[in-house]
C-alpha positions in Angstrom: 86.6 114.9 140.1 86.1 114.9 143.9 84.1 112.0 145.4 81.4 112.9 147.9 82.1 111.6 151.5 79.1 109.8 153.0 78.4 109.6 156.7 76.8 106.2 156.1 79.1 104.2 153.8 76.2 102.0 152.7 74.7 105.0 151.0 77.8 105.5 148.8 77.0 104.6 145.1 80.3 102.7 144.9 79.5 100.6 147.9 75.9 100.0 146.6 77.3 98.8 143.3 79.7 96.4 145.0 76.8 95.0 147.1 74.6 94.6 143.9 77.4 92.9 142.0 77.8 90.5 144.9 74.1 89.8 145.1 74.0 89.1 141.3 76.8 86.6 141.7 74.9 84.9 144.5 71.8 84.8 142.4 73.7 83.3 139.4 75.2 80.6 141.7 71.7 79.7 143.0 70.4 79.6 139.4 73.3 77.4 138.4 72.4 74.9 141.0 68.7 75.1 140.4 68.9 74.7 136.7 72.0 72.5 136.6 73.9 74.8 134.3 77.3 76.4 134.4 77.6 79.5 136.6 78.6 81.7 133.7 75.6 80.6 131.6 73.3 81.3 134.6 74.9 84.7 135.0 74.4 85.6 131.4 70.8 84.4 131.4 70.0 86.4 134.5 71.8 89.5 133.5 69.8 89.8 130.3 66.5 89.3 132.1 63.7 91.6 133.2 64.2 90.3 136.7 67.8 91.7 136.6 66.6 95.0 135.3 64.1 95.1 138.1 66.9 94.3 140.6 68.8 97.4 139.3 65.7 99.6 139.6 65.5 100.7 143.3 61.8 101.7 142.8 60.9 98.0 142.6 62.4 97.1 146.0 63.5 93.8 144.6 67.1 94.4 145.9 65.6 94.0 149.4 64.8 90.3 148.8 67.1 87.3 149.2 69.0 85.6 146.4 66.7 82.5 146.3 63.6 84.6 146.1 65.1 86.6 143.2 66.2 83.4 141.5 62.6 82.1 141.8 61.3 85.3 140.3 63.7 84.8 137.3 62.4 81.2 136.8 58.8 82.4 136.9 59.7 85.1 134.4 61.0 82.5 132.0 58.0 80.2 132.6 55.6 83.0 131.7 57.6 83.8 128.6 57.0 80.3 127.1 
């Protein structure tokens, strides 16, 4: 299978996935500090959330926001669920 060459490396799906993974790690670390829980627990909670699904959906534009904003969105999601 031949990989497509992109003039703009940021448009490569592989590069975009690396960036998204890095962003999720940053969000998990922020949640870990905000909620005083282990980073792995924060990662698991976030990864199973609607906020994370929205982050993966480019149509929502959530990926354009910073990690702290997205962490706050996750906390709001959990507060509304109660």
